[in-house]
py3Dmol code that shows the C-alpha trace and the ligand (Angstrom):
import py3Dmol

protein = """\
ATOM      1  CA  MET A   1       4.931  54.014  99.308  1.00  0.00           C
ATOM      2  CA  GLU A   2       1.934  53.527  97.064  1.00  0.00           C
ATOM      3  CA  VAL A   3      -1.083  55.790  96.600  1.00  0.00           C
ATOM      4  CA  VAL A   4      -4.273  53.835  95.990  1.00  0.00           C
ATOM      5  CA  PRO A   5      -7.163  55.970  94.703  1.00  0.00           C
ATOM      6  CA  ARG A   6     -10.611  54.447  95.279  1.00  0.00           C
ATOM      7  CA  GLY A   7     -14.028  55.503  94.011  1.00  0.00           C
ATOM      8  CA  SER A   8     -15.558  56.392  97.395  1.00  0.00           C
ATOM      9  CA  ALA A   9     -14.996  56.385 101.147  1.00  0.00           C
ATOM     10  CA  GLU A  10     -16.858  53.060 101.257  1.00  0.00           C
ATOM     11  CA  ASP A  11     -14.406  51.599  98.729  1.00  0.00           C
ATOM     12  CA  VAL A  12     -11.496  52.832 100.856  1.00  0.00           C
ATOM     13  CA  ALA A  13     -13.047  51.067 103.849  1.00  0.00           C
ATOM     14  CA  ALA A  14     -13.656  47.848 101.914  1.00  0.00           C
ATOM     15  CA  LEU A  15     -10.053  47.692 100.715  1.00  0.00           C
ATOM     16  CA  ALA A  16      -8.706  48.499 104.192  1.00  0.00           C
ATOM     17  CA  ALA A  17     -10.917  45.771 105.666  1.00  0.00           C
ATOM     18  CA  ASP A  18      -9.727  43.299 102.992  1.00  0.00           C
ATOM     19  CA  THR A  19      -6.093  44.144 103.852  1.00  0.00           C
ATOM     20  CA  ILE A  20      -6.581  43.718 107.601  1.00  0.00           C
ATOM     21  CA  GLU A  21      -8.500  40.475 107.174  1.00  0.00           C
ATOM     22  CA  ALA A  22      -5.876  39.063 104.807  1.00  0.00           C
ATOM     23  CA  ALA A  23      -3.164  39.777 107.376  1.00  0.00           C
ATOM     24  CA  VAL A  24      -5.140  38.057 110.140  1.00  0.00           C
ATOM     25  CA  ARG A  25      -5.888  35.046 107.947  1.00  0.00           C
ATOM     26  CA  ALA A  26      -2.213  34.711 107.027  1.00  0.00           C
ATOM     27  CA  ARG A  27      -1.103  35.021 110.651  1.00  0.00           C
ATOM     28  CA  PRO A  28      -3.776  34.520 113.339  1.00  0.00           C
ATOM     29  CA  ALA A  29      -1.531  36.187 115.972  1.00  0.00           C
ATOM     30  CA  THR A  30      -1.319  39.371 113.913  1.00  0.00           C
ATOM     31  CA  VAL A  31      -0.549  42.574 115.797  1.00  0.00           C
ATOM     32  CA  LEU A  32      -2.830  45.373 114.634  1.00  0.00           C
ATOM     33  CA  GLY A  33      -2.059  49.046 115.171  1.00  0.00           C
ATOM     34  CA  LEU A  34      -5.267  51.022 115.470  1.00  0.00           C
ATOM     35  CA  ALA A  35      -6.023  54.685 114.891  1.00  0.00           C
ATOM     36  CA  THR A  36      -9.031  56.454 116.317  1.00  0.00           C
ATOM     37  CA  GLY A  37     -10.826  59.423 114.770  1.00  0.00           C
ATOM     38  CA  SER A  38     -13.636  59.503 112.210  1.00  0.00           C
ATOM     39  CA  THR A  39     -11.734  58.223 109.195  1.00  0.00           C
ATOM     40  CA  PRO A  40     -11.218  54.564 110.152  1.00  0.00           C
ATOM     41  CA  LEU A  41     -14.807  54.216 111.395  1.00  0.00           C
ATOM     42  CA  LEU A  42     -16.177  52.929 108.078  1.00  0.00           C
ATOM     43  CA  THR A  43     -13.368  50.362 107.952  1.00  0.00           C
ATOM     44  CA  TYR A  44     -14.071  49.234 111.514  1.00  0.00           C
ATOM     45  CA  GLN A  45     -17.799  49.029 110.770  1.00  0.00           C
ATOM     46  CA  GLU A  46     -17.072  46.917 107.702  1.00  0.00           C
ATOM     47  CA  LEU A  47     -14.873  44.536 109.731  1.00  0.00           C
ATOM     48  CA  ILE A  48     -17.635  44.214 112.342  1.00  0.00           C
ATOM     49  CA  ARG A  49     -20.294  43.653 109.681  1.00  0.00           C
ATOM     50  CA  ARG A  50     -18.297  40.835 108.105  1.00  0.00           C
ATOM     51  CA  HIS A  51     -17.485  39.342 111.534  1.00  0.00           C
ATOM     52  CA  ARG A  52     -21.155  39.297 112.498  1.00  0.00           C
ATOM     53  CA  ALA A  53     -22.056  37.724 109.151  1.00  0.00           C
ATOM     54  CA  GLY A  54     -19.549  34.947 109.876  1.00  0.00           C
ATOM     55  CA  ALA A  55     -17.438  36.032 106.917  1.00  0.00           C
ATOM     56  CA  GLY A  56     -14.453  37.456 108.798  1.00  0.00           C
ATOM     57  CA  PRO A  57     -11.356  35.697 110.098  1.00  0.00           C
ATOM     58  CA  SER A  58     -10.937  34.540 113.699  1.00  0.00           C
ATOM     59  CA  TYR A  59      -9.665  37.309 115.969  1.00  0.00           C
ATOM     60  CA  ASP A  60      -8.925  34.859 118.805  1.00  0.00           C
ATOM     61  CA  GLU A  61      -5.172  35.478 118.750  1.00  0.00           C
ATOM     62  CA  VAL A  62      -5.039  39.049 117.454  1.00  0.00           C
ATOM     63  CA  ARG A  63      -3.403  41.715 119.625  1.00  0.00           C
ATOM     64  CA  CYS A  64      -4.012  45.431 119.218  1.00  0.00           C
ATOM     65  CA  PHE A  65      -2.085  48.585 120.023  1.00  0.00           C
ATOM     66  CA  THR A  66      -3.646  52.019 119.841  1.00  0.00           C
ATOM     67  CA  LEU A  67      -1.602  54.899 118.514  1.00  0.00           C
ATOM     68  CA  ASP A  68      -2.157  57.579 121.086  1.00  0.00           C
ATOM     69  CA  GLU A  69      -4.103  58.655 124.167  1.00  0.00           C
ATOM     70  CA  TYR A  70      -5.296  61.825 125.844  1.00  0.00           C
ATOM     71  CA  VAL A  71      -3.723  62.796 129.139  1.00  0.00           C
ATOM     72  CA  GLY A  72      -5.871  64.058 131.988  1.00  0.00           C
ATOM     73  CA  LEU A  73      -9.219  62.422 131.279  1.00  0.00           C
ATOM     74  CA  PRO A  74     -10.830  60.564 134.175  1.00  0.00           C
ATOM     75  CA  PRO A  75     -10.428  56.759 133.830  1.00  0.00           C
ATOM     76  CA  GLY A  76     -13.185  55.277 131.689  1.00  0.00           C
ATOM     77  CA  HIS A  77     -14.003  58.619 130.004  1.00  0.00           C
ATOM     78  CA  PRO A  78     -15.941  57.724 126.823  1.00  0.00           C
ATOM     79  CA  GLU A  79     -13.631  59.849 124.651  1.00  0.00           C
ATOM     80  CA  SER A  80     -10.435  58.250 125.926  1.00  0.00           C
ATOM     81  CA  TYR A  81      -8.963  56.329 123.021  1.00  0.00           C
ATOM     82  CA  ARG A  82      -8.981  53.167 125.129  1.00  0.00           C
ATOM     83  CA  ALA A  83     -12.763  53.424 125.541  1.00  0.00           C
ATOM     84  CA  THR A  84     -13.243  54.585 121.950  1.00  0.00           C
ATOM     85  CA  ILE A  85     -11.436  51.699 120.289  1.00  0.00           C
ATOM     86  CA  ALA A  86     -13.191  49.171 122.560  1.00  0.00           C
ATOM     87  CA  ARG A  87     -16.575  50.600 121.589  1.00  0.00           C
ATOM     88  CA  GLU A  88     -15.840  51.088 117.900  1.00  0.00           C
ATOM     89  CA  LEU A  89     -13.925  47.913 117.103  1.00  0.00           C
ATOM     90  CA  THR A  90     -12.395  45.516 119.581  1.00  0.00           C
ATOM     91  CA  ASP A  91     -15.437  44.731 121.779  1.00  0.00           C
ATOM     92  CA  PRO A  92     -17.664  44.026 118.750  1.00  0.00           C
ATOM     93  CA  LEU A  93     -14.937  41.786 117.289  1.00  0.00           C
ATOM     94  CA  GLY A  94     -14.687  39.896 120.591  1.00  0.00           C
ATOM     95  CA  ILE A  95     -11.081  40.987 121.253  1.00  0.00           C
ATOM     96  CA  PRO A  96     -10.810  41.219 125.069  1.00  0.00           C
ATOM     97  CA  PRO A  97      -9.397  44.366 126.757  1.00  0.00           C
ATOM     98  CA  GLU A  98      -6.264  42.515 127.913  1.00  0.00           C
ATOM     99  CA  ARG A  99      -5.257  42.110 124.257  1.00  0.00           C
ATOM    100  CA  VAL A 100      -5.670  45.820 123.531  1.00  0.00           C
ATOM    101  CA  GLN A 101      -2.980  48.170 124.762  1.00  0.00           C
ATOM    102  CA  GLY A 102      -2.425  51.885 124.436  1.00  0.00           C
ATOM    103  CA  PRO A 103      -0.032  54.438 125.871  1.00  0.00           C
ATOM    104  CA  ASP A 104      -1.087  54.578 129.528  1.00  0.00           C
ATOM    105  CA  PRO A 105      -1.253  58.060 131.089  1.00  0.00           C
ATOM    106  CA  ASP A 106      -2.224  56.670 134.504  1.00  0.00           C
ATOM    107  CA  GLY A 107      -0.602  53.389 135.560  1.00  0.00           C
ATOM    108  CA  ALA A 108       3.014  53.532 136.717  1.00  0.00           C
ATOM    109  CA  GLY A 109       3.540  57.198 135.900  1.00  0.00           C
ATOM    110  CA  LEU A 110       3.546  59.643 133.040  1.00  0.00           C
ATOM    111  CA  PRO A 111       7.316  60.220 132.714  1.00  0.00           C
ATOM    112  CA  THR A 112       7.949  56.552 131.895  1.00  0.00           C
ATOM    113  CA  ALA A 113       4.742  55.866 129.978  1.00  0.00           C
ATOM    114  CA  GLY A 114       6.452  56.188 126.598  1.00  0.00           C
ATOM    115  CA  GLU A 115       9.252  53.786 127.454  1.00  0.00           C
ATOM    116  CA  ARG A 116       6.813  51.247 128.883  1.00  0.00           C
ATOM    117  CA  TYR A 117       4.697  51.409 125.771  1.00  0.00           C
ATOM    118  CA  GLU A 118       7.681  51.036 123.444  1.00  0.00           C
ATOM    119  CA  ALA A 119       8.800  47.989 125.466  1.00  0.00           C
ATOM    120  CA  ALA A 120       5.337  46.454 125.138  1.00  0.00           C
ATOM    121  CA  LEU A 121       5.413  46.963 121.359  1.00  0.00           C
ATOM    122  CA  VAL A 122       8.805  45.267 121.113  1.00  0.00           C
ATOM    123  CA  ALA A 123       7.694  42.397 123.375  1.00  0.00           C
ATOM    124  CA  ALA A 124       4.692  41.814 121.092  1.00  0.00           C
ATOM    125  CA  GLY A 125       7.013  41.545 118.097  1.00  0.00           C
ATOM    126  CA  GLY A 126       6.035  44.875 116.576  1.00  0.00           C
ATOM    127  CA  VAL A 127       2.979  45.960 114.633  1.00  0.00           C
ATOM    128  CA  ASP A 128       2.071  44.038 111.479  1.00  0.00           C
ATOM    129  CA  VAL A 129      -0.561  46.365 110.033  1.00  0.00           C
ATOM    130  CA  GLN A 130      -0.830  49.951 111.262  1.00  0.00           C
ATOM    131  CA  VAL A 131      -4.058  51.803 110.453  1.00  0.00           C
ATOM    132  CA  LEU A 132      -3.489  55.566 110.255  1.00  0.00           C
ATOM    133  CA  GLY A 133      -5.536  58.687 109.640  1.00  0.00           C
ATOM    134  CA  ILE A 134      -4.127  62.105 108.866  1.00  0.00           C
ATOM    135  CA  GLY A 135      -4.818  65.418 110.578  1.00  0.00           C
ATOM    136  CA  THR A 136      -5.809  68.478 108.557  1.00  0.00           C
ATOM    137  CA  ASP A 137      -2.409  69.938 109.519  1.00  0.00           C
ATOM    138  CA  GLY A 138      -0.630  66.792 108.354  1.00  0.00           C
ATOM    139  CA  HIS A 139      -0.293  65.247 111.807  1.00  0.00           C
ATOM    140  CA  LEU A 140       0.071  61.528 112.225  1.00  0.00           C
ATOM    141  CA  ALA A 141      -1.260  60.012 115.457  1.00  0.00           C
ATOM    142  CA  PHE A 142      -0.665  63.097 117.648  1.00  0.00           C
ATOM    143  CA  ASN A 143       2.688  64.017 116.098  1.00  0.00           C
ATOM    144  CA  GLU A 144       2.019  67.631 115.319  1.00  0.00           C
ATOM    145  CA  PRO A 145       4.037  69.648 112.784  1.00  0.00           C
ATOM    146  CA  GLY A 146       7.607  70.001 114.044  1.00  0.00           C
ATOM    147  CA  SER A 147       7.754  66.495 115.512  1.00  0.00           C
ATOM    148  CA  SER A 148      11.055  64.701 115.111  1.00  0.00           C
ATOM    149  CA  LEU A 149      10.982  62.203 112.268  1.00  0.00           C
ATOM    150  CA  ALA A 150      12.778  59.705 114.526  1.00  0.00           C
ATOM    151  CA  SER A 151      10.616  60.273 117.616  1.00  0.00           C
ATOM    152  CA  LEU A 152       9.359  57.480 119.864  1.00  0.00           C
ATOM    153  CA  THR A 153       6.306  57.359 122.155  1.00  0.00           C
ATOM    154  CA  ARG A 154       6.237  60.443 124.363  1.00  0.00           C
ATOM    155  CA  LEU A 155       4.198  63.247 125.878  1.00  0.00           C
ATOM    156  CA  LYS A 156       3.104  65.973 123.443  1.00  0.00           C
ATOM    157  CA  THR A 157       1.070  69.172 123.511  1.00  0.00           C
ATOM    158  CA  LEU A 158      -1.765  69.525 121.014  1.00  0.00           C
ATOM    159  CA  THR A 159      -1.958  72.449 118.626  1.00  0.00           C
ATOM    160  CA  GLU A 160      -4.968  74.734 118.743  1.00  0.00           C
ATOM    161  CA  GLN A 161      -5.970  73.443 115.289  1.00  0.00           C
ATOM    162  CA  THR A 162      -6.106  69.833 116.478  1.00  0.00           C
ATOM    163  CA  ARG A 163      -8.007  70.760 119.631  1.00  0.00           C
ATOM    164  CA  GLN A 164     -10.537  72.588 117.457  1.00  0.00           C
ATOM    165  CA  ASP A 165     -10.747  69.641 115.060  1.00  0.00           C
ATOM    166  CA  ASN A 166     -11.441  67.288 117.977  1.00  0.00           C
ATOM    167  CA  ALA A 167     -13.848  69.606 119.831  1.00  0.00           C
ATOM    168  CA  ARG A 168     -16.745  67.811 118.143  1.00  0.00           C
ATOM    169  CA  PHE A 169     -16.062  64.764 120.318  1.00  0.00           C
ATOM    170  CA  PHE A 170     -16.063  66.770 123.551  1.00  0.00           C
ATOM    171  CA  GLY A 171     -18.824  69.356 123.044  1.00  0.00           C
ATOM    172  CA  SER A 172     -16.460  72.320 123.226  1.00  0.00           C
ATOM    173  CA  VAL A 173     -12.839  73.096 122.508  1.00  0.00           C
ATOM    174  CA  ASP A 174     -12.244  73.935 126.183  1.00  0.00           C
ATOM    175  CA  ALA A 175     -13.030  70.342 127.144  1.00  0.00           C
ATOM    176  CA  VAL A 176     -10.384  68.894 124.788  1.00  0.00           C
ATOM    177  CA  PRO A 177      -7.267  67.856 126.729  1.00  0.00           C
ATOM    178  CA  ARG A 178      -4.100  69.817 125.991  1.00  0.00           C
ATOM    179  CA  HIS A 179      -1.696  66.927 126.398  1.00  0.00           C
ATOM    180  CA  VAL A 180      -1.434  63.464 124.914  1.00  0.00           C
ATOM    181  CA  LEU A 181       0.794  60.448 124.759  1.00  0.00           C
ATOM    182  CA  THR A 182       1.514  59.422 121.206  1.00  0.00           C
ATOM    183  CA  GLN A 183       3.566  56.930 119.297  1.00  0.00           C
ATOM    184  CA  GLY A 184       6.414  58.788 117.659  1.00  0.00           C
ATOM    185  CA  LEU A 185       6.998  58.956 113.938  1.00  0.00           C
ATOM    186  CA  GLY A 186       9.930  56.584 114.432  1.00  0.00           C
ATOM    187  CA  THR A 187       7.603  54.170 116.252  1.00  0.00           C
ATOM    188  CA  ILE A 188       5.077  54.302 113.426  1.00  0.00           C
ATOM    189  CA  LEU A 189       7.772  53.661 110.822  1.00  0.00           C
ATOM    190  CA  ARG A 190       8.657  50.363 112.549  1.00  0.00           C
ATOM    191  CA  ALA A 191       5.288  48.813 111.668  1.00  0.00           C
ATOM    192  CA  ARG A 192       5.571  46.349 108.816  1.00  0.00           C
ATOM    193  CA  HIS A 193       2.675  47.734 106.755  1.00  0.00           C
ATOM    194  CA  LEU A 194       1.264  51.245 107.030  1.00  0.00           C
ATOM    195  CA  LEU A 195      -2.323  51.728 105.907  1.00  0.00           C
ATOM    196  CA  LEU A 196      -3.006  55.465 105.783  1.00  0.00           C
ATOM    197  CA  LEU A 197      -6.668  56.253 105.137  1.00  0.00           C
ATOM    198  CA  ALA A 198      -7.795  59.686 103.966  1.00  0.00           C
ATOM    199  CA  THR A 199     -11.305  60.644 102.915  1.00  0.00           C
ATOM    200  CA  GLY A 200     -13.074  63.938 102.310  1.00  0.00           C
ATOM    201  CA  ALA A 201     -12.068  67.310 100.925  1.00  0.00           C
ATOM    202  CA  ALA A 202     -10.753  68.568 104.285  1.00  0.00           C
ATOM    203  CA  LYS A 203      -7.832  66.157 103.942  1.00  0.00           C
ATOM    204  CA  ALA A 204      -6.864  67.002 100.337  1.00  0.00           C
ATOM    205  CA  GLU A 205      -4.189  69.543 101.217  1.00  0.00           C
ATOM    206  CA  ALA A 206      -2.609  67.370 103.930  1.00  0.00           C
ATOM    207  CA  VAL A 207      -2.598  64.326 101.638  1.00  0.00           C
ATOM    208  CA  ALA A 208      -0.894  66.256  98.833  1.00  0.00           C
ATOM    209  CA  ALA A 209       1.749  67.582 101.241  1.00  0.00           C
ATOM    210  CA  ALA A 210       2.322  64.136 102.746  1.00  0.00           C
ATOM    211  CA  VAL A 211       2.590  62.277  99.473  1.00  0.00           C
ATOM    212  CA  GLU A 212       4.004  64.790  97.001  1.00  0.00           C
ATOM    213  CA  GLY A 213       5.594  67.425  99.232  1.00  0.00           C
ATOM    214  CA  PRO A 214       9.106  67.313 100.622  1.00  0.00           C
ATOM    215  CA  LEU A 215       9.886  64.946 103.489  1.00  0.00           C
ATOM    216  CA  SER A 216       9.624  67.380 106.365  1.00  0.00           C
ATOM    217  CA  ALA A 217       8.769  67.646 110.049  1.00  0.00           C
ATOM    218  CA  SER A 218       6.386  70.422 108.935  1.00  0.00           C
ATOM    219  CA  CYS A 219       4.201  67.662 107.546  1.00  0.00           C
ATOM    220  CA  PRO A 220       4.661  64.696 109.905  1.00  0.00           C
ATOM    221  CA  ALA A 221       2.648  62.390 107.630  1.00  0.00           C
ATOM    222  CA  SER A 222       5.324  62.816 104.948  1.00  0.00           C
ATOM    223  CA  VAL A 223       7.269  60.075 106.796  1.00  0.00           C
ATOM    224  CA  VAL A 224       5.137  57.584 104.882  1.00  0.00           C
ATOM    225  CA  GLN A 225       7.449  58.370 101.940  1.00  0.00           C
ATOM    226  CA  LEU A 226      10.246  56.674 103.889  1.00  0.00           C
ATOM    227  CA  HIS A 227       8.383  53.440 104.475  1.00  0.00           C
ATOM    228  CA  PRO A 228       8.962  50.516 102.101  1.00  0.00           C
ATOM    229  CA  HIS A 229       5.402  49.203 102.527  1.00  0.00           C
ATOM    230  CA  ALA A 230       3.039  52.126 102.999  1.00  0.00           C
ATOM    231  CA  SER A 231      -0.351  52.224 101.287  1.00  0.00           C
ATOM    232  CA  VAL A 232      -2.184  55.548 101.143  1.00  0.00           C
ATOM    233  CA  LEU A 233      -5.854  54.864 100.412  1.00  0.00           C
ATOM    234  CA  VAL A 234      -7.750  57.943  99.241  1.00  0.00           C
ATOM    235  CA  ASP A 235     -11.264  58.709  98.063  1.00  0.00           C
ATOM    236  CA  PRO A 236     -11.789  61.177  95.166  1.00  0.00           C
ATOM    237  CA  GLU A 237     -12.254  64.202  97.488  1.00  0.00           C
ATOM    238  CA  ALA A 238      -9.073  63.546  99.447  1.00  0.00           C
ATOM    239  CA  ALA A 239      -7.186  63.035  96.171  1.00  0.00           C
ATOM    240  CA  THR A 240      -8.025  66.396  94.595  1.00  0.00           C
ATOM    241  CA  GLY A 241      -4.628  67.911  95.473  1.00  0.00           C
ATOM    242  CA  LEU A 242      -2.654  65.082  93.859  1.00  0.00           C
TER     243      LEU A 242
END
"""
ligand_1 = """\
16
GLP
C -6.712 62.677 115.590
C -5.976 61.373 115.939
C -5.349 60.750 114.740
C -6.313 60.858 113.576
C -6.480 62.292 113.179
C -7.521 62.508 112.114
O -6.493 63.753 116.378
N -5.055 61.421 117.009
O -4.976 59.407 115.006
O -5.836 60.132 112.487
O -6.680 63.132 114.276
O -8.805 62.355 112.636
P -10.089 62.154 111.757
O -9.980 60.814 111.126
O -11.239 62.213 112.737
O -10.118 63.256 110.773
"""
view = py3Dmol.view(width=600, height=400)
view.addModel(protein, "pdb")
view.setStyle({"model": 0}, {"cartoon": {"style": "trace"}})
view.addModel(ligand_1, "xyz")
view.setStyle({"model": 1}, {"stick": {}})
view.zoomTo()
view.show()
């Protein structure tokens, strides 16, 4: 694991975009793992800006997997992670929906959704670059504190803290789903390169616990310490606890 301090959130985004583009240039059929949330937005906007300027790589063969998904939203809900990632990244990059896959709460049934998603990841050859954010409680994807370090994709219940954190996307905390499907920590660890992005003072405590605290299910993001190729990109505010 490496911690990479940058001068600003924009610098974090530029370096993340450089890393993703380099992977796609080296292997056009790169498999990208994509996080939602506010943190990767600047990175996604930078990738789109470069793509539109003709400066980005070709995304013609790239495949994408999203990390997690809410359970119980009507199909096509704008805050579903499927709709969110299409709007914020893959549609603007010209990556068609059939090359973007997430845990599917509808389809062939919730009880087997995790297994089906894991099988799809394996069939694609695994994730090359996994973009990650971090929750204020140290969660990774939707692996809340207490999640097994070896867990695979499965159904989880959100903590009150995470529902409050995500209420801004839904108008009120009551509208935030209680259940989700999420890649497990064991799933995330299988990606070949982890790119954990953290910006802003609200993340300082979680970043310090993840990077310098003990490896513990109490801070799910601390699993990055186990990964041989994990890059934690932080802006000055998110680095204040280090
Ligand atoms: C969410 C997502 C995570 C994300 C995290 C932080 O609930 N499931 O994938 O990394 O919380 O979100 P944000 O970047 O908006 O702070």
